[in-house]
N, CA, C and O of each residue as an XYZ file, in Angstrom:
320
protein
N     -91.533    -16.035    132.945
C     -90.163    -16.359    132.643
C     -89.378    -16.458    133.947
O     -89.511    -15.618    134.836
N     -88.580    -17.473    134.039
C     -87.776    -17.696    135.239
C     -86.470    -16.899    135.164
O     -86.016    -16.535    134.079
N     -85.878    -16.636    136.324
C     -84.610    -15.916    136.379
C     -83.529    -16.672    135.609
O     -82.703    -16.049    134.941
N     -83.519    -17.991    135.689
C     -82.531    -18.787    134.952
C     -82.643    -18.517    133.453
O     -81.630    -18.448    132.758
N     -83.866    -18.366    132.954
C     -84.061    -18.061    131.533
C     -83.426    -16.715    131.177
O     -82.821    -16.571    130.115
N     -83.566    -15.742    132.062
C     -82.985    -14.427    131.823
C     -81.469    -14.520    131.688
O     -80.878    -13.927    130.786
N     -80.847    -15.272    132.593
C     -79.394    -15.397    132.546
C     -78.943    -16.154    131.300
O     -77.908    -15.825    130.721
N     -79.692    -17.143    130.890
C     -79.341    -17.876    129.680
C     -79.485    -16.996    128.439
O     -78.640    -17.045    127.545
N     -80.543    -16.195    128.377
C     -80.740    -15.277    127.248
C     -79.602    -14.255    127.203
O     -79.031    -14.000    126.143
N     -79.279    -13.677    128.352
C     -78.201    -12.688    128.405
C     -76.855    -13.305    128.048
O     -76.073    -12.702    127.312
N     -76.579    -14.494    128.560
C     -75.313    -15.176    128.258
C     -75.198    -15.398    126.750
O     -74.159    -15.116    126.154
N     -76.262    -15.902    126.142
C     -76.249    -16.150    124.701
C     -76.091    -14.856    123.912
O     -75.395    -14.839    122.897
N     -76.722    -13.780    124.356
C     -76.613    -12.492    123.671
C     -75.186    -11.960    123.740
O     -74.683    -11.394    122.769
N     -74.544    -12.138    124.870
C     -73.156    -11.682    125.019
C     -72.233    -12.506    124.124
O     -71.310    -11.963    123.517
N     -72.476    -13.806    124.042
C     -71.698    -14.637    123.121
C     -71.891    -14.163    121.683
O     -70.929    -14.099    120.918
N     -73.119    -13.834    121.311
C     -73.409    -13.366    119.954
C     -72.673    -12.055    119.667
O     -72.207    -11.837    118.549
N     -72.568    -11.186    120.671
C     -71.834     -9.925    120.520
C     -70.351    -10.165    120.267
O     -69.663     -9.317    119.700
N     -69.869    -11.319    120.690
C     -68.460    -11.689    120.500
C     -68.322    -12.652    119.329
O     -67.504    -13.572    119.357
N     -69.142    -12.424    118.290
C     -69.104    -13.223    117.055
C     -69.312    -14.713    117.298
O     -68.703    -15.547    116.628
N     -70.166    -15.042    118.251
C     -70.503    -16.433    118.516
C     -69.467    -17.190    119.314
O     -69.612    -18.394    119.526
N     -68.408    -16.502    119.767
C     -67.371    -17.160    120.565
C     -67.979    -17.603    121.892
O     -68.561    -16.804    122.626
N     -67.835    -18.879    122.179
C     -68.374    -19.403    123.430
C     -67.656    -18.770    124.618
O     -66.436    -18.603    124.614
N     -68.430    -18.428    125.618
C     -67.896    -17.874    126.853
C     -68.277    -18.845    127.965
O     -69.457    -19.111    128.193
N     -67.286    -19.359    128.641
C     -67.553    -20.332    129.706
C     -68.233    -19.641    130.885
O     -68.184    -18.420    131.030
N     -68.864    -20.455    131.716
C     -69.485    -19.907    132.922
C     -68.419    -19.292    133.819
O     -68.669    -18.288    134.485
N     -67.246    -19.885    133.838
C     -66.151    -19.356    134.644
C     -65.718    -17.982    134.131
O     -65.508    -17.061    134.920
N     -65.584    -17.843    132.804
C     -65.218    -16.551    132.217
C     -66.281    -15.494    132.515
O     -65.951    -14.358    132.858
N     -67.559    -15.867    132.383
C     -68.643    -14.919    132.636
C     -68.654    -14.506    134.108
O     -68.854    -13.332    134.420
N     -68.444    -15.446    134.994
C     -68.410    -15.134    136.424
C     -67.292    -14.138    136.720
O     -67.479    -13.199    137.494
N     -66.128    -14.347    136.101
C     -65.013    -13.404    136.302
C     -65.385    -12.017    135.795
O     -65.088    -11.018    136.450
N     -66.039    -11.946    134.621
C     -66.471    -10.658    134.089
C     -67.428     -9.952    135.041
O     -67.404     -8.727    135.160
N     -68.269    -10.725    135.717
C     -69.263    -10.174    136.637
C     -68.714     -9.951    138.045
O     -69.349     -9.295    138.870
N     -67.525    -10.503    138.312
C     -66.924    -10.358    139.633
C     -67.601    -11.187    140.704
O     -67.695    -10.772    141.859
N     -68.077    -12.373    140.311
C     -68.746    -13.275    141.256
C     -68.119    -14.666    141.157
O     -67.457    -14.974    140.166
N     -68.322    -15.510    142.176
C     -67.813    -16.876    142.084
C     -68.504    -17.652    140.955
O     -69.686    -17.444    140.682
N     -67.760    -18.535    140.312
C     -68.307    -19.338    139.225
C     -69.503    -20.150    139.695
O     -70.484    -20.288    138.964
N     -69.434    -20.681    140.894
C     -70.531    -21.495    141.428
C     -71.816    -20.673    141.538
O     -72.903    -21.184    141.268
N     -71.698    -19.417    141.930
C     -72.864    -18.539    142.028
C     -73.499    -18.360    140.654
O     -74.715    -18.475    140.502
N     -72.661    -18.077    139.654
C     -73.184    -17.881    138.295
C     -73.821    -19.168    137.787
O     -74.886    -19.141    137.170
N     -73.177    -20.275    138.046
C     -73.716    -21.575    137.623
C     -75.085    -21.819    138.261
O     -76.015    -22.268    137.591
N     -75.204    -21.528    139.533
C     -76.485    -21.702    140.228
C     -77.564    -20.798    139.639
O     -78.717    -21.213    139.521
N     -77.204    -19.568    139.269
C     -78.169    -18.655    138.647
C     -78.646    -19.212    137.316
O     -79.842    -19.209    137.027
N     -77.699    -19.694    136.498
C     -78.059    -20.216    135.177
C     -78.907    -21.481    135.274
O     -79.764    -21.726    134.426
N     -78.668    -22.277    136.302
C     -79.441    -23.505    136.486
C     -80.763    -23.254    137.210
O     -81.652    -24.106    137.206
N     -80.884    -22.092    137.825
C     -82.090    -21.784    138.578
C     -82.076    -22.348    139.987
O     -83.097    -22.336    140.675
N     -80.913    -22.845    140.423
C     -80.784    -23.389    141.775
C     -80.955    -22.295    142.814
O     -81.632    -22.475    143.827
N     -80.326    -21.153    142.541
C     -80.510    -19.969    143.376
C     -80.855    -18.803    142.454
O     -80.578    -18.841    141.255
N     -81.458    -17.779    143.026
C     -81.901    -16.645    142.221
C     -81.515    -15.346    142.913
O     -81.858    -15.129    144.075
N     -80.789    -14.466    142.184
C     -80.549    -13.148    142.774
C     -81.892    -12.426    142.862
O     -82.623    -12.351    141.875
N     -82.205    -11.915    143.998
C     -83.545    -11.382    144.247
C     -83.956    -10.236    143.324
O     -85.127    -10.134    142.958
N     -83.033     -9.392    142.950
C     -83.405     -8.207    142.179
C     -83.405     -8.425    140.667
O     -83.926     -7.587    139.931
N     -82.840     -9.517    140.192
C     -82.632     -9.702    138.752
C     -83.915     -9.547    137.937
O     -83.934     -8.807    136.954
N     -84.954    -10.217    138.323
C     -86.199    -10.170    137.551
C     -86.795     -8.768    137.566
O     -87.315     -8.307    136.550
N     -86.726     -8.092    138.694
C     -87.256     -6.732    138.795
C     -86.464     -5.763    137.930
O     -87.040     -4.887    137.285
N     -85.138     -5.918    137.914
C     -84.305     -5.043    137.089
C     -84.661     -5.215    135.618
O     -84.800     -4.229    134.895
N     -84.809     -6.464    135.169
C     -85.159     -6.725    133.774
C     -86.531     -6.127    133.448
O     -86.715     -5.536    132.384
N     -87.485     -6.280    134.357
C     -88.817     -5.709    134.123
C     -88.755     -4.189    134.032
O     -89.424     -3.588    133.192
N     -87.951     -3.564    134.896
C     -87.820     -2.113    134.862
C     -87.186     -1.661    133.543
O     -87.644     -0.689    132.942
N     -86.149     -2.348    133.092
C     -85.528     -2.004    131.817
C     -86.525     -2.165    130.671
O     -86.505     -1.396    129.710
N     -87.391     -3.165    130.781
C     -88.394     -3.395    129.752
C     -89.430     -2.287    129.642
O     -90.141     -2.204    128.640
N     -89.525     -1.440    130.649
C     -90.452     -0.311    130.621
C     -89.871      0.895    129.886
O     -90.575      1.872    129.632
N     -88.582      0.821    129.547
C     -87.907      1.935    128.892
C     -87.844      1.739    127.382
O     -87.943      0.619    126.879
N     -87.678      2.846    126.674
C     -87.430      2.797    125.235
C     -86.002      2.298    125.010
O     -85.157      2.412    125.898
N     -85.734      1.751    123.838
C     -84.440      1.139    123.548
C     -83.260      2.062    123.821
O     -82.295      1.654    124.468
N     -83.322      3.293    123.341
C     -82.193      4.203    123.530
C     -81.982      4.551    124.997
O     -80.851      4.783    125.425
N     -83.053      4.586    125.763
C     -82.948      4.867    127.193
C     -82.347      3.670    127.935
O     -81.600      3.853    128.897
N     -82.660      2.464    127.504
C     -82.058      1.261    128.105
C     -80.544      1.323    127.949
O     -79.800      1.080    128.900
N     -80.104      1.648    126.755
C     -78.663      1.741    126.496
C     -78.029      2.796    127.385
O     -76.983      2.560    127.990
N     -78.661      3.959    127.465
C     -78.121      5.041    128.297
C     -78.021      4.620    129.761
O     -77.004      4.868    130.409
N     -79.060      3.991    130.279
C     -79.088      3.570    131.680
C     -78.035      2.503    131.954
O     -77.317      2.584    132.950
N     -77.938      1.516    131.091
C     -76.965      0.431    131.303
C     -75.544      0.981    131.247
O     -74.702      0.603    132.062
N     -75.272      1.864    130.300
C     -73.932      2.466    130.232
C     -73.633      3.295    131.469
O     -72.506      3.283    131.964
N     -74.620      4.008    131.971
C     -74.421      4.800    133.196
C     -74.116      3.881    134.378
O     -73.217      4.162    135.170
N     -74.857      2.799    134.495
C     -74.623      1.823    135.580
C     -73.208      1.280    135.489
O     -72.514      1.176    136.500
N     -72.773      0.931    134.271
C     -71.416      0.400    134.102
C     -70.358      1.426    134.461
O     -69.345      1.080    135.069
N     -70.576      2.698    134.093
C     -69.620      3.757    134.445
C     -69.528      3.947    135.956
O     -68.461      4.262    136.484
N     -70.642      3.755    136.644
C     -70.672      3.946    138.101
C     -70.138      2.738    138.863
O     -70.093      2.746    140.093
N     -69.736      1.706    138.134
C     -69.159      0.535    138.793
C     -70.134     -0.571    139.076
O     -69.846     -1.441    139.898
N     -71.281     -0.574    138.427
C     -72.273     -1.619    138.649
C     -72.025     -2.860    137.822
O     -72.951     -3.631    137.570
N     -70.798     -3.065    137.399
C     -70.483     -4.212    136.544
C     -70.540     -5.508    137.293
O     -70.300     -6.567    136.713
């Protein structure tokens, strides 16, 4: 699986969490605190954040409840 696929899956999942409301790439970039062009490049696979695939693989090694705990802890610590 390519990094672009990961970002597309996550983007779609976040939209689904918001009752299917479309979220623009610009809105998502603002939520992530990055330039829109950077997010667009990630989604297209033009550029790849180096750690993204490793982070997803590491989360995949955890049980579901532990994934939630870890992600919430990261968000509390400012990893948004």
